[in-house]
MIVEXKOL-178740 format. One line per 10 residues: number of its first residue (from 0); for each residue x, y, z of C-alpha. Coordinates in Angstrom, 1 decimal, padded with zeros to 4 digits. Each point is the difference from the previous one (the first is absolute). Layout:
<rs>
NUM = X,Y,Z | ...
</rs>
This chain:
<rs>
0 = 001.0,-008.8,-079.0 | -001.3,-000.7,003.4 | -001.3,-000.2,000.2 | -002.0,-001.8,000.9 | -001.6,001.9,002.2 | 000.2,001.7,-000.6 | -001.7,003.0,-002.3 | -001.6,004.8,-003.3 | 001.5,001.0,-003.0 | -002.1,000.4,-003.2
10 = -001.6,-003.1,-001.3 | -000.1,001.4,-003.5 | 003.8,-000.1,-000.1 | 000.2,-003.8,000.4 | -002.9,-000.5,-002.3 | 001.7,002.0,-002.6 | 003.2,-002.1,000.3 | -001.7,-003.3,-000.1 | -003.1,000.8,-002.1 | -002.3,-002.0,002.2
20 = -003.3,001.0,001.5 | -000.5,000.5,003.7 | -002.5,-002.4,001.5 | 000.0,-002.1,003.0 | -001.6,-006.5,004.0 | -001.1,-000.8,003.4 | -000.2,-001.4,003.4 | 001.9,-002.2,004.1 | 002.7,-002.3,001.1 | 002.0,-003.0,-001.1
30 = 003.2,-001.8,000.6 | 001.6,-002.3,-002.5 | -002.4,-000.7,-002.7 | -000.7,-003.6,-001.1 | 000.3,000.8,-003.7 | 002.7,001.5,-002.0 | -001.4,000.7,-003.4 | 002.4,000.5,-002.9 | -000.6,002.4,-002.9 | 000.3,-003.0,-002.4
40 = -003.3,-001.3,001.3 | -001.9,003.2,-000.6 | -000.5,002.2,-003.1 | 001.4,003.1,001.6 | -001.0,002.2,-003.0 | -003.6,-000.3,001.3 | 000.9,001.1,003.5 | 000.0,003.5,001.4 | 002.0,001.1,003.0 | -000.9,003.2,001.8
50 = 003.3,001.3,001.3 | 000.4,002.6,002.7 | 003.0,002.3,-000.4 | 001.7,002.8,001.8 | 002.4,002.6,-001.3 | 002.3,-001.0,002.8 | -000.3,-003.6,-001.1 | -000.2,000.8,-003.7 | -000.6,-003.6,-001.1 | -001.4,001.1,-003.4
60 = 002.8,002.4,-000.6 | 002.5,-002.6,001.2 | -001.3,-002.7,-002.4 | 000.2,002.7,-002.8 | 003.6,000.9,000.9 | 001.0,-003.7,000.0 | -001.6,-000.6,-003.4 | -002.3,-002.6,001.5 | -003.4,001.7,000.0 | -001.0,-001.2,-003.4
70 = 000.9,-003.6,000.9 | -002.8,-000.4,002.5 | -002.3,-002.7,-001.5 | -003.2,001.2,001.7 | -001.9,003.3,-000.2 | 001.1,002.4,002.7 | -002.2,002.8,001.4 | 002.1,002.4,002.1 | -001.3,002.3,002.8 | 002.1,002.5,001.9
80 = -000.2,000.5,003.7 | 001.6,002.5,002.3 | 001.3,-002.7,002.4 | -000.4,-003.6,001.0 | -003.0,000.2,002.5 | -002.6,001.4,-002.5 | 001.3,-002.6,-002.6 | -000.7,-002.9,002.4 | -003.4,001.4,000.9 | -000.8,000.0,-003.7
90 = 001.4,-003.6,-000.2 | -002.3,-001.1,002.8 | -003.0,001.6,-001.7 | 000.6,-001.8,-003.2 | 001.4,002.6,-002.4 | 003.7,-001.0,000.2 | 001.6,-003.4,-000.5 | 003.7,000.7,000.9 | 002.3,002.8,000.9 | 003.3,000.9,001.7
100 = 000.1,001.5,003.5 | 002.5,000.5,002.8 | 000.2,-002.0,003.2 | -002.8,001.6,002.1 | -003.1,000.0,-002.3 | -000.5,-003.7,000.1 | 000.1,000.1,003.8 | -002.8,002.6,000.2 | -002.0,-001.7,-002.6 | 000.2,-003.4,001.7
110 = -000.8,001.5,003.4 | -003.1,001.5,-001.6 | -001.0,-003.4,-001.4 | 000.5,001.1,-003.6 | 000.2,-002.7,-002.7 | 003.7,000.2,-001.0 | 002.9,-002.4,-000.3 | 003.7,000.8,-000.2 | 001.2,-001.8,-003.2 | 003.5,001.3,-000.5
120 = 002.8,001.7,001.9 | 002.9,002.3,-000.7 | 002.8,001.2,002.2 | 001.6,003.4,-000.2 | 003.6,-000.2,-001.1 | 001.0,003.0,002.1 | -002.4,-000.5,002.9 | -003.2,002.0,000.6 | 000.4,003.3,-001.8 | -003.0,001.7,001.6
130 = 001.0,003.1,001.9 | -001.1,002.5,002.6 | 000.5,003.4,-001.6 | 000.0,003.5,001.5 | -000.1,003.3,-001.9 | 003.2,001.8,-001.0 | -000.6,002.6,002.7 | -000.8,-002.5,002.8 | 002.1,-000.1,003.1 | -000.8,-003.7,000.5
140 = 003.1,-002.1,-000.5 | -000.9,-003.3,001.7 | -003.0,-002.2,000.5 | -000.1,000.7,003.7 | -000.9,003.6,-000.8 | -003.2,-001.1,-001.6 | -001.8,-000.1,003.4 | -003.0,002.3,-000.1 | 000.3,000.5,-003.8 | -002.5,-000.5,-002.8
150 = 001.1,-002.8,-002.4 | -001.7,-000.8,-003.3 | -000.2,-003.6,-001.0 | -002.4,-002.2,-001.9 | -002.0,-002.2,002.4 | 000.7,-003.7,-000.7 | 002.8,000.8,-002.4 | 003.6,-001.3,000.1 | 001.0,003.5,001.4 | -002.4,-000.7,002.9
160 = 002.1,-002.9,001.1 | 003.2,001.9,-000.8 | -001.1,002.8,002.3 | -001.0,-002.5,002.7 | 003.6,-001.4,000.0 | 001.5,003.5,000.0 | -002.0,001.1,003.0 | 000.7,-003.2,001.9 | 003.7,000.3,-000.5 | -000.2,003.6,001.2
170 = -001.8,-001.1,003.2 | -003.3,001.5,-001.2 | -003.4,-001.3,-000.7 | -002.7,001.1,-002.4 | -001.6,001.8,003.0 | 003.0,002.2,000.2 | -000.6,001.5,-003.4 | -003.0,001.2,-002.1 | -000.4,-002.3,-003.0 | -001.8,001.7,-002.9
180 = -001.4,-002.7,-002.4 | 000.6,001.3,-003.5 | 000.5,-001.6,-003.4 | 003.2,001.1,-001.8 | -001.4,002.9,-002.1 | -001.7,001.5,003.1 | 003.0,-000.7,002.2 | 002.3,001.7,-002.6 | -002.2,003.1,000.1 | -000.1,000.0,003.8
190 = 003.7,-000.5,000.3 | 000.9,002.8,-002.5 | -002.4,002.4,001.7 | 001.4,-000.7,003.4 | -003.3,-001.3,001.5 | 001.8,-003.1,001.2 | 003.5,-000.3,001.6 | 001.1,-003.2,-001.7 | -001.0,-002.5,-002.6 | 000.6,-003.7,-000.2
200 = -000.1,-001.3,-003.6 | 001.7,-002.2,-002.6 | 001.9,000.6,-003.2 | -000.3,001.9,-002.3 | -001.8,002.5,002.3 | 003.1,-000.1,002.2 | 002.3,001.1,-002.8 | -002.6,002.5,-001.3 | -000.1,002.0,003.2 | 003.7,-000.5,000.7
210 = 000.7,001.8,-003.3 | -001.9,003.0,001.5 | 002.2,000.0,003.1 | -001.9,-002.4,002.3 | 002.2,-002.0,002.4 | -000.4,-003.7,000.9 | 000.5,-000.6,003.7 | -000.8,-003.8,000.0 | 000.5,-002.4,-002.9 | 001.8,-003.2,-001.0
220 = 000.1,-003.6,001.0 | -000.2,000.6,003.8 | -003.6,001.1,-000.4 | -003.1,-001.5,-001.4 | 000.0,-003.3,-002.0 | 001.8,-001.0,-003.1 | -003.0,-001.9,-001.5 | -002.5,001.1,-002.5 | -002.8,-002.2,-001.4 | -002.2,-001.0,-002.9
230 = -003.5,-000.5,001.3 | -002.9,-001.6,-001.7 | -003.7,-000.4,000.8 | -001.0,-003.4,001.5 | -002.5,-000.3,-002.8 | 002.6,000.4,-002.7 | 002.4,-002.5,001.6 | -002.9,-002.5,000.3 | -001.0,000.4,-003.7 | 002.1,-002.4,-002.2
240 = 000.0,002.4,-003.0 | 000.9,003.1,002.1 | 002.6,-002.0,002.0 | 001.7,-001.1,-003.3 | 000.1,003.7,-001.1 | 001.3,001.0,003.4 | 002.8,-002.6,-000.4 | 000.9,001.5,-003.4 | -000.2,003.6,001.3 | 002.2,-000.7,003.1
250 = 002.6,-001.9,-002.1 | 000.3,003.0,-002.4 | -000.1,002.6,002.7 | 002.8,-001.7,001.9 | 002.1,000.1,-003.1 | -000.7,003.7,-000.3 | 001.0,000.7,003.7 | 003.3,-001.9,-000.5 | 000.6,002.0,-003.2 | -000.6,003.3,001.8
260 = 002.4,-000.9,002.9 | 002.7,-000.7,-002.6 | -000.9,003.0,-002.2 | -001.0,002.9,002.4 | 001.0,002.7,-002.5 | -002.2,-001.4,-002.8 | -002.9,-000.7,002.5 | 000.4,003.6,001.4 | -000.5,001.5,-003.5 | -003.3,-001.7,-000.6
270 = -001.1,000.4,003.6 | 000.6,003.7,-000.3 | -002.4,000.3,-003.0 | -002.6,-002.1,001.8 | 000.3,002.0,003.2 | 000.2,003.4,-001.5 | 003.2,000.8,001.9 | 003.4,000.9,-001.2 | 002.4,-002.8,-001.0 | 002.5,001.3,002.6
280 = -002.5,-000.7,002.7 | -001.1,-003.3,-001.3 | 003.6,-001.1,-000.6 | 000.7,000.4,003.7 | -003.2,-001.8,000.9 | 000.7,-002.9,-002.3 | 003.6,-000.3,001.3 | -001.1,-000.5,003.6 | -003.3,-001.8,-000.4 | 001.0,-003.2,-001.8
290 = -002.1,-003.1,000.7 | 000.9,-003.6,-000.2 | -002.8,-002.6,-000.4 | 000.2,-002.7,002.6 | -002.0,-003.2,000.9 | -002.5,000.2,002.8 | 001.5,-002.0,002.9 | -000.5,-000.4,003.7 | 002.3,003.0,000.4 | -002.2,002.1,-002.2
300 = -003.1,-001.0,002.0 | 001.7,000.6,003.3 | 001.1,003.4,-001.1 | -003.5,001.0,-000.9 | -001.4,-001.5,003.2 | 002.4,002.3,001.8 | -001.8,003.0,-001.6 | -003.3,-001.4,001.2 | 001.2,-000.4,003.5 | 001.5,003.5,000.2
310 = -003.0,001.8,-001.6 | -002.3,-001.8,002.4 | 002.1,000.8,003.0 | -000.1,003.6,-001.1 | -003.8,-000.1,-000.3 | 000.1,000.8,-003.7 | -001.9,-003.1,-001.2 | -003.1,-001.6,001.4 | 001.0,-003.6,000.2 | 003.2,-002.1,000.3
320 = -000.4,-002.2,-003.0 | 002.1,-003.0,-001.1 | 001.4,001.4,-003.2 | 000.9,-003.5,-001.3 | -003.7,-000.3,-000.8 | 000.4,002.8,-002.5 | 003.1,-001.3,-001.8 | 000.5,-002.7,-002.6 | 003.2,-001.6,-001.3 | -001.6,-001.4,-003.2
330 = 001.6,002.6,-002.2 | 003.6,-000.4,001.3 | 001.0,-001.6,-003.3 | -000.4,003.4,-001.7 | 003.3,001.1,001.5
</rs>
C-alpha cells in the first residue's frame, strides 16, 4: 500500500476489479491555500479527477476492497505508474491531478521546480517497511558489506531515501557503492538474474522476492521515513471544482486506509488480485504495511525538510528548497 512511493504490476488487474478506465492535472508551489472549497458548493458529478496510482499504493484496489469506490461523487480517471517520480512528472505536465507517493518523490519534484503540492499525509503503523534485499545465495549479511556493490533502486523513490539512511548508518556514502537506477520491473529482473548485488524497494516487492529466498539485511523503523503522501498538482488545488473533488477523494481514501489497517486480511485478498501475486505474499505485505492518515503539521513539514537537507548534502538533488512552499494544510479536515 505504499506506498506511496512508491511503485509495476499489471494495470489490467486493477481495472478489472474496479471496472474503471485508465486515464490521467498540472503544475509549482504553494503553502496554505486561502480557500478551502467544500463539495457542497460544487456539482461534483460534473468534475473529473485524473488519479495516479501505483500497484504498491493500490488506491483504486484499496477503495474497491473497502467498498468505497462507487461512493466517489466525481468521475475518476485512473492511470498506473511504476513509481512515484514518473507520476509526479506527469502531474507537473498536466496529465495527473492527484496521486499517492512515498516520502522522497515530492522532494525531487520540488527541487526540480515541478508544480506539485503535498495535500495529505499518512504514517506507517510499523515504521518504514522498505528493505535492502540480497539474493538467497549472497554472502552479504549486513549493510557495511555493501561497499563496492551494485544496488538497484528507483531514483527519487522512497527506496532512494531508505538506501541513503542505510548507507549513512553503515558509515558509507553513495560514492562507496554503485547505484543502478531501475524501476521495479527492471530491478526485479536485474535482481533475479544476478546483475545487481542488492535491491532497495518497498512492499509488496519485498515479500515477493523474500518468497523466493531473498534476504532483507536492512528494514524497519530505524531506516527511512514513516511518512507517505498524497500529492496534487498546483493547478488542481487552485481550481475550486478540482479542489472540492480532491477534498471528497481524500476523505474517502483516508477512510479506506483506516479500514485496511484494521482489516489487513481482507485488504490482502483484494490487493493480491490487483497485483497478480499470491494471497500468501500479499497477506504478509498487508500485515506489515498498514498506513494511518494524519494531519499535516509542523512535524510533518520538518520531517520532509530533513529529506531535502540530506539529499542535498549527498549531492542527489540540484537545490535545497524550502519544502513548506510545496505543502498545504487546507485538506487537514479530511482526516
